[in-house]
C-alpha positions as CSV (number, residue, x, y, z in Angstrom):
1,M,0.1,0.1,-0.1
2,M,1.3,3.4,-0.7
3,L,1.2,5.9,2.3
4,K,0.9,9.5,2.3
5,S,1.9,11.8,5.2
6,A,-0.8,14.3,6.0
7,M,1.6,17.2,6.4
8,T,4.2,18.0,3.8
9,Q,8.1,18.4,4.4
10,T,11.1,19.0,2.2
11,I,13.8,16.5,2.4
12,H,17.1,17.2,0.6
13,I,19.1,14.2,-1.0
14,V,22.5,14.5,-1.7
15,G,23.8,12.4,-4.8
16,G,21.5,11.3,-7.7
17,G,23.0,7.4,-8.0
18,L,20.8,4.5,-7.4
19,A,20.4,5.1,-3.5
20,G,19.6,8.8,-3.7
21,S,17.3,8.1,-6.8
22,E,15.5,5.3,-4.7
23,A,15.4,7.5,-1.5
24,A,13.9,10.7,-3.4
25,W,11.2,8.4,-5.1
26,Q,10.1,6.9,-1.8
27,V,9.9,10.6,-0.1
28,A,8.0,11.8,-3.1
29,E,5.5,8.9,-3.3
30,A,4.8,9.5,0.4
31,G,3.5,13.1,-0.5
32,H,6.7,15.2,0.5
33,R,8.8,17.4,-1.4
34,A,12.2,15.6,-2.5
35,V,15.1,18.1,-3.8
36,I,17.7,15.9,-5.5
37,H,21.2,17.5,-5.3
38,E,23.4,16.0,-7.8
39,M,26.7,17.7,-8.9
40,R,27.1,16.2,-12.4
41,P,27.7,17.6,-15.1
42,V,28.7,20.6,-13.2
43,R,31.4,18.3,-11.4
44,G,32.4,15.3,-12.9
45,T,33.7,12.0,-11.1
46,E,36.5,9.2,-12.1
47,A,34.3,6.8,-13.3
48,H,30.8,8.7,-14.4
49,Q,30.4,9.3,-18.1
50,T,27.0,11.0,-18.3
51,D,24.9,13.2,-16.0
52,G,21.8,10.6,-15.7
53,L,20.5,9.9,-12.4
54,A,21.2,6.0,-11.2
55,E,24.2,5.7,-14.0
56,L,25.8,2.2,-13.5
57,V,29.4,2.5,-13.7
58,C,30.5,-0.9,-13.2
59,S,28.7,-4.0,-14.4
60,N,25.2,-3.9,-15.5
61,S,24.4,-6.9,-13.5
62,F,21.9,-6.6,-10.8
63,R,22.9,-10.4,-10.0
64,S,20.9,-13.3,-9.3
65,D,16.9,-12.6,-9.5
66,D,16.1,-16.2,-7.9
67,P,14.3,-15.2,-4.7
68,E,14.1,-19.0,-3.3
69,G,17.7,-19.7,-3.2
70,N,19.7,-16.4,-3.4
71,A,20.1,-13.6,-0.9
72,V,20.2,-10.8,-3.6
73,G,17.3,-12.3,-5.4
74,L,15.2,-12.2,-2.2
75,L,16.3,-8.5,-1.9
76,H,14.9,-8.1,-5.3
77,Q,11.8,-9.2,-4.4
78,E,11.5,-7.3,-1.2
79,M,12.4,-4.0,-3.0
80,R,9.5,-4.8,-5.5
81,S,7.2,-5.2,-2.6
82,L,8.0,-1.8,-1.4
83,G,7.4,-0.2,-4.6
84,S,11.1,0.3,-5.8
85,L,12.0,2.7,-8.5
86,I,15.0,1.2,-9.0
87,M,13.5,-2.4,-9.6
88,R,10.9,-1.3,-11.4
89,A,13.2,0.4,-14.1
90,A,15.3,-2.7,-13.9
91,D,12.7,-5.1,-15.0
92,A,11.3,-2.8,-17.7
93,H,15.1,-2.5,-19.2
94,Q,16.4,-6.0,-18.7
95,V,18.6,-8.1,-21.1
96,P,19.3,-11.9,-21.2
97,A,21.7,-12.7,-18.5
98,G,21.1,-16.4,-17.4
99,G,20.0,-16.3,-13.9
100,A,20.9,-12.8,-13.3
101,L,18.8,-9.6,-13.9
102,A,20.8,-7.6,-16.0
103,V,19.9,-4.0,-17.7
104,D,20.7,-1.8,-20.5
105,R,22.4,0.5,-18.6
106,E,21.4,3.8,-20.7
107,G,17.4,2.9,-21.0
108,F,17.8,2.4,-17.3
109,S,19.2,5.3,-16.1
110,A,16.9,7.3,-18.8
111,A,14.0,5.9,-17.2
112,V,14.9,6.9,-13.7
113,T,15.9,10.1,-14.7
114,R,12.7,10.9,-16.7
115,T,10.4,9.6,-13.7
116,L,11.9,11.5,-11.2
117,E,12.2,14.8,-13.3
118,Q,8.7,14.3,-14.2
119,H,7.2,13.7,-10.8
120,P,5.6,16.6,-9.1
121,N,7.1,16.5,-5.7
122,V,10.7,16.2,-7.0
123,A,13.3,19.0,-8.0
124,L,16.6,18.2,-9.3
125,V,19.4,20.9,-8.7
126,R,22.5,20.3,-10.5
127,G,25.5,21.3,-8.4
128,E,28.1,20.2,-5.7
129,V,27.1,20.3,-2.3
130,E,30.5,21.7,-0.8
131,G,31.1,20.7,2.6
132,L,28.1,19.3,4.9
133,P,24.7,20.2,4.0
134,P,23.6,23.6,5.4
135,E,21.6,22.8,8.9
136,A,19.0,25.0,7.7
137,W,18.1,22.2,5.3
138,G,16.8,20.4,8.1
139,P,16.3,16.7,7.3
140,C,18.6,15.5,4.7
141,I,19.9,12.4,3.0
142,V,23.5,12.0,2.2
143,A,23.6,9.3,-0.9
144,T,27.1,10.6,-2.4
145,G,28.2,6.9,-3.1
146,P,31.7,5.8,-3.0
147,L,32.6,8.9,-5.1
148,T,31.8,11.4,-2.5
149,A,33.4,14.6,-3.2
150,P,36.2,15.8,-1.2
151,G,34.7,18.7,0.4
152,L,31.8,16.6,1.9
153,A,34.4,13.9,3.0
154,E,36.5,16.3,5.0
155,G,33.4,17.8,6.7
156,L,32.2,14.5,7.8
157,R,35.7,14.0,9.1
158,G,35.6,17.0,11.0
159,L,32.1,16.5,12.3
160,T,32.6,12.7,13.4
161,G,36.5,12.9,14.6
162,A,36.7,9.6,12.8
163,D,38.3,8.9,9.3
164,S,36.4,7.5,6.5
165,L,37.4,3.8,5.3
166,A,38.2,3.5,1.6
167,F,39.1,0.6,-0.8
168,F,39.6,0.4,-4.4
169,D,37.0,-0.8,-6.9
170,A,37.7,-1.6,-10.5
171,I,35.6,-1.2,-13.8
172,A,35.6,-4.2,-16.4
173,P,36.0,-3.7,-19.9
174,I,32.9,-3.6,-22.5
175,V,33.5,-5.3,-25.9
176,H,31.6,-4.4,-29.1
177,R,30.0,-7.7,-30.0
178,D,30.7,-7.7,-33.6
179,S,34.2,-7.9,-32.7
180,I,34.1,-11.0,-31.2
181,D,35.0,-14.3,-33.0
182,M,32.1,-16.6,-33.3
183,E,33.9,-19.3,-34.6
184,V,35.5,-19.5,-31.4
185,A,33.0,-18.3,-28.9
186,W,29.6,-19.8,-28.1
187,F,26.6,-19.1,-26.4
188,Q,25.6,-20.9,-23.3
189,S,24.4,-20.0,-20.0
190,R,26.1,-21.8,-16.7
191,Y,24.4,-25.0,-16.6
192,D,22.0,-23.7,-19.3
193,K,20.1,-21.7,-16.7
194,P,17.8,-19.1,-18.5
195,G,16.9,-16.7,-15.4
196,P,14.7,-13.4,-16.2
197,G,14.4,-12.5,-19.8
198,G,16.9,-15.2,-20.8
199,T,17.1,-18.1,-22.7
200,G,19.5,-20.4,-21.0
201,A,22.1,-19.3,-23.9
202,D,22.8,-15.8,-22.7
203,Y,26.5,-15.5,-22.1
204,L,29.4,-15.7,-24.7
205,N,32.1,-18.2,-23.6
206,C,35.8,-17.9,-24.9
207,P,37.9,-21.4,-24.0
208,M,41.3,-21.7,-23.1
209,T,43.4,-24.8,-23.0
210,R,46.2,-25.0,-20.2
211,E,48.9,-23.5,-22.2
212,Q,46.9,-20.3,-23.2
213,Y,45.4,-20.1,-19.5
214,D,49.0,-20.2,-18.1
215,G,50.4,-17.5,-20.3
216,F,47.4,-15.5,-19.6
217,V,47.8,-15.6,-16.0
218,A,51.5,-14.7,-16.3
219,A,50.8,-11.7,-18.4
220,L,48.3,-10.8,-16.2
221,V,51.1,-10.5,-13.0
222,A,53.6,-9.0,-15.0
223,G,51.2,-6.8,-16.9
224,E,51.8,-2.9,-16.2
225,K,49.6,-1.5,-13.7
226,I,48.0,2.1,-12.6
227,G,49.9,3.5,-9.7
228,F,48.9,3.8,-6.2
229,K,50.8,6.7,-4.5
230,Q,47.8,8.5,-4.1
231,W,45.8,5.8,-2.3
232,E,48.5,3.8,-0.5
233,G,47.2,1.4,2.5
234,T,43.8,1.3,0.9
235,P,42.2,-2.1,1.0
236,Y,40.3,-4.0,-1.8
237,F,37.0,-5.3,-1.6
238,D,37.1,-8.8,-1.8
239,G,33.8,-9.2,-3.9
240,C,35.5,-6.9,-6.6
241,L,39.2,-7.7,-7.0
242,P,40.9,-6.6,-10.0
243,I,41.7,-9.8,-12.3
244,E,45.3,-9.5,-12.1
245,V,45.2,-9.3,-8.3
246,M,43.4,-12.7,-8.3
247,A,45.9,-14.0,-10.7
248,E,48.7,-12.8,-8.0
249,R,47.0,-15.1,-5.6
250,G,47.7,-18.2,-7.2
251,P,47.9,-19.8,-10.8
252,E,44.6,-21.5,-10.2
253,T,42.7,-18.7,-8.8
254,L,41.3,-17.6,-11.8
255,R,39.7,-20.9,-13.1
256,H,38.4,-21.5,-9.7
257,G,37.0,-18.0,-9.8
258,P,35.5,-16.1,-12.5
259,M,37.2,-18.2,-15.2
260,K,35.9,-21.5,-14.0
261,P,34.7,-23.8,-16.8
262,V,32.3,-26.1,-14.9
263,G,28.7,-26.3,-16.3
264,L,29.6,-25.1,-19.7
265,T,30.3,-27.4,-22.8
266,N,32.0,-26.0,-25.9
267,P,29.6,-27.5,-28.8
268,R,32.4,-27.5,-31.3
269,D,34.3,-30.0,-29.1
270,P,32.2,-31.3,-26.5
271,L,34.4,-34.2,-25.4
272,V,37.4,-31.6,-24.6
273,K,37.0,-29.9,-21.4
274,P,38.5,-26.5,-21.7
275,C,40.9,-25.5,-18.5
276,A,39.4,-22.1,-18.1
277,I,36.7,-19.9,-19.8
278,V,36.4,-16.3,-20.1
279,Q,32.4,-15.1,-20.0
280,L,30.9,-12.0,-21.5
281,R,27.3,-10.9,-20.7
282,Q,25.1,-8.7,-22.7
283,D,25.4,-5.0,-21.8
284,N,23.0,-3.2,-23.6
285,A,19.2,-4.1,-25.1
286,L,20.7,-3.9,-28.7
287,G,22.9,-6.7,-27.8
288,T,25.9,-4.7,-29.5
289,L,27.7,-4.6,-26.2
290,Y,29.2,-7.3,-24.0
291,N,30.7,-7.2,-20.5
292,M,33.9,-9.1,-19.6
293,V,32.4,-11.0,-16.4
294,G,34.8,-10.5,-13.5
295,F,37.6,-8.7,-15.5
296,Q,37.5,-5.6,-13.5
297,T,41.1,-4.3,-13.7
298,K,43.8,-1.9,-12.6
299,L,46.0,-2.6,-15.7
300,T,46.9,0.3,-18.1
301,Y,44.8,0.9,-21.0
302,A,47.4,-0.3,-23.5
303,E,48.2,-3.4,-21.3
304,Q,44.6,-4.3,-21.5
305,V,44.2,-4.0,-25.3
306,R,47.2,-6.2,-25.5
307,I,46.5,-9.2,-22.9
308,F,42.7,-9.3,-23.2
309,R,43.2,-10.1,-27.1
310,T,45.4,-13.0,-26.5
311,I,41.9,-14.6,-25.3
312,P,40.9,-17.0,-27.7
313,G,37.8,-15.3,-29.3
314,L,38.8,-11.8,-28.7
315,E,41.9,-11.6,-30.8
316,R,40.5,-8.6,-32.8
317,A,38.6,-7.1,-30.0
318,E,37.3,-3.6,-30.2
319,F,36.5,-2.1,-26.8
320,A,33.6,0.3,-26.2
321,R,35.3,0.8,-22.5
322,L,38.5,-0.2,-21.2
323,G,38.5,-1.2,-17.4
324,G,39.6,1.5,-14.7
325,L,40.3,2.1,-11.1
326,H,38.5,4.5,-8.7
327,R,38.8,4.9,-5.0
328,N,35.5,4.2,-2.9
329,T,35.0,5.8,0.5
330,Y,32.7,4.6,3.2
331,L,31.8,5.5,6.7
332,D,32.6,3.3,9.9
333,S,28.6,3.0,10.2
334,P,28.4,0.8,13.1
335,R,29.8,3.4,15.3
336,L,28.6,6.6,13.3
337,L,25.2,5.6,12.4
338,D,21.9,4.9,14.6
339,A,19.6,1.9,13.5
340,T,17.6,4.5,11.1
341,L,20.7,5.7,9.3
342,R,20.9,8.9,11.0
343,L,24.6,10.4,11.9
344,K,24.7,10.2,15.7
345,A,26.9,13.4,15.5
346,R,23.9,15.1,13.7
347,P,20.6,13.7,13.6
348,A,19.2,15.7,11.0
349,L,21.9,13.8,8.3
350,R,20.9,10.2,7.3
351,F,23.0,8.1,5.0
352,A,22.4,5.8,2.4
353,G,23.9,3.6,-0.5
354,Q,27.6,2.7,-0.8
355,I,29.0,5.6,1.6
356,T,27.4,3.3,4.6
357,G,29.4,0.2,3.6
358,C,26.9,-1.8,1.7
359,E,28.1,-3.0,-1.4
360,G,26.6,-3.4,-4.8
361,Y,23.9,-1.8,-7.1
362,V,20.6,-3.7,-5.2
363,E,22.2,-2.9,-2.2
364,S,22.8,0.6,-2.2
365,A,19.3,1.2,-3.8
366,A,17.8,-1.1,-0.8
367,V,19.3,1.0,1.8
368,G,18.2,4.2,-0.3
369,L,14.8,2.9,0.1
370,M,14.8,2.4,3.8
371,A,16.4,5.8,4.3
372,G,13.9,7.3,2.2
373,R,11.1,5.6,4.2
374,F,12.7,6.4,7.7
375,A,12.6,9.9,6.6
376,V,9.2,9.8,6.0
377,A,8.0,7.8,9.1
378,E,10.2,10.6,11.1
379,A,8.3,13.5,9.4
380,A,4.9,12.0,10.2
381,G,6.1,11.5,14.0
382,R,5.5,7.9,14.2
383,P,8.9,5.9,13.7
384,L,8.7,2.7,11.6
385,S,8.7,-0.5,13.5
386,P,12.4,-2.2,13.0
387,L,12.7,-4.4,10.1
388,P,12.7,-8.0,11.0
389,Q,16.9,-9.1,10.6
390,S,15.1,-12.2,9.0
391,T,14.6,-10.3,6.0
392,A,17.0,-9.4,3.1
393,L,16.5,-5.7,4.0
394,G,16.5,-6.0,7.7
395,A,19.8,-8.1,7.5
396,L,21.5,-5.5,5.3
397,I,20.6,-2.5,7.4
398,T,21.6,-4.6,10.7
399,H,24.9,-5.4,9.1
400,I,25.2,-1.6,8.3
401,T,24.3,-0.2,11.6
402,G,25.4,-2.8,14.3
403,G,28.1,-5.2,12.5
404,H,31.7,-5.6,13.2
405,V,31.9,-3.5,16.3
406,A,34.9,-5.1,18.5
407,A,33.4,-6.3,21.9
408,D,36.1,-4.1,24.0
409,G,34.0,-0.8,23.4
410,E,34.5,2.2,20.7
411,A,37.3,3.7,22.4
412,N,39.8,1.0,22.2
413,A,38.4,-1.1,19.6
414,P,40.1,-1.5,16.1
415,R,38.0,-0.7,13.0
416,S,37.0,-4.1,11.4
417,F,33.9,-2.9,9.3
418,Q,34.1,-3.8,5.8
419,P,32.0,-3.3,2.8
420,M,29.3,-6.2,2.3
421,N,27.1,-7.4,-0.2
422,V,23.8,-9.2,1.1
423,N,24.0,-12.6,2.0
424,F,22.8,-15.4,4.0
425,G,25.5,-15.2,6.4
426,L,23.6,-11.9,7.6
427,F,20.4,-13.7,8.6
428,P,19.5,-15.4,11.8
429,P,19.9,-19.0,11.8
430,L,16.8,-21.1,11.4
431,A,15.4,-22.5,14.6
432,Q,15.5,-26.1,13.3
433,A,17.7,-27.6,10.9
434,P,15.7,-28.4,7.6
435,R,14.9,-32.2,7.3
436,N,13.3,-34.3,4.8
437,E,9.4,-35.7,4.5
438,T,10.7,-38.5,6.7
439,G,12.2,-36.4,9.5
440,R,15.8,-37.3,8.6
441,R,18.3,-34.5,8.8
442,L,19.9,-33.8,5.6
443,R,23.7,-33.2,4.4
444,G,25.5,-31.9,1.4
445,P,23.5,-29.9,-1.5
446,E,20.1,-31.2,-0.5
447,K,20.4,-29.4,3.2
448,A,21.9,-26.2,1.5
449,A,18.9,-26.0,-1.0
450,L,16.4,-26.7,1.8
451,K,18.2,-24.1,4.0
452,K,17.8,-21.2,1.3
453,R,14.4,-22.0,0.9
454,A,13.7,-22.0,4.4
455,L,15.2,-18.7,4.9
456,T,13.3,-17.2,1.9
457,D,10.2,-18.5,3.1
458,R,10.4,-17.0,6.6
459,A,11.9,-13.8,5.3
460,R,8.8,-13.5,3.0
461,A,6.5,-14.0,6.0
462,D,8.1,-11.6,8.3
463,L,8.2,-8.9,5.8
464,A,4.8,-9.2,4.9
465,A,3.8,-9.1,8.4
466,W,5.8,-5.9,8.9
467,M,4.0,-4.4,5.8
468,T,0.7,-5.2,7.3
469,A,1.3,-3.6,10.6
470,E,-0.7,-0.7,11.3
471,P,0.5,2.8,9.6
472,P,1.4,5.7,11.7
473,M,-2.2,7.5,12.2
474,D,-1.5,10.6,10.3
475,W,-0.8,8.7,7.1
476,K,-3.4,8.2,4.6
477,P,-3.5,5.8,1.6
478,A,-2.6,7.4,-1.5
479,A,-5.2,8.3,-4.3
480,A,-5.5,5.4,-6.8
481,E,-3.6,6.2,-10.3
């Protein structure tokens, strides 16, 4: 049910990425005025290429859309249940991607931008917010993402007395489809899984022999990389490691990671198992661009072209975009934020998206969704009931606002908070281990599958109960469209 407040309030949102766009949508749909402050194109970033809202700067994938066996697929479902603009635009602009939900990045961003620009309760202001938002603005959601401008970052450090943490994030290259050798590559999803909008043959696969793979790994390790003097000491996020950093961890790392050959069969030589396989995923609705899956990199542009063209099928590859490197900044959120994402040092400021320490497009938008709803509930004078931690949304918010705080207290505790994708490890354990029809306890894959199903069933039931709880008394249902 869409709810609107009887009293209108202006809520400022700094940042027009996925989190800021989703927060603004939730605020505006509840009947309040949302003012989005987006610095592009007045000031650009190291990674963005357009001035569109919700631009996808890395992959075009929202990852698995399976709501019964995958935590991020469950998060998709929960966001749809709560009227997410980001999920609505993603569903409308999906492209085939096996079991994943991937989108045409240009169409997706254009749809989000158009929807918010046309909303009567939304104002879009172009220009950088230098330093902290003015106190005169009142309630404000900061959703500046991993590329927060230096002025705002310095303001936060001065206000909190704590340094922001940072990690490197790398961007994967995009290849023109017509430059891929289809005498070598073939279409197939892993285990032929179709997924949303897919057919079971949604990825392009480029096979490698043992000799080719060993040479490729050696080239990655030896290749010239971008320097790090500006950001020394900044750790990587393990979920988005550059391909060459993975190669440096051991010669077999890649073939057990993004280049694993399992679940794929070369139709031209079905009896020979490739040593490794490079996969490319459709990146736009026209199917003219393909993203190199798991190939985020800090190699120089010249080295990328040289090394990636040694991949069978990509010898004549033309790159629409080469990989790159940018710095991600995030708060020590368990210490700095309260349970509703407010900054303890200045409660009028809420935070959303990757600056809070969540990781991933969907997670960023999900935190933006909840930041918007928290702000609306506060404006109505009736705080939202806590989200059950058994839900994907609740598990994610709990991790951000309460995870990884050392037991010996804030004063002496070392920082241990790290960026995190939503995953079943953030969910409370089941009261009872899953059993089969005869009551026998299960083991192995069968146990894992039933456990995931039990976790997602519990999450759906708990979210439904939370959503049907009595709304704040000064809210009223939105008029039917």
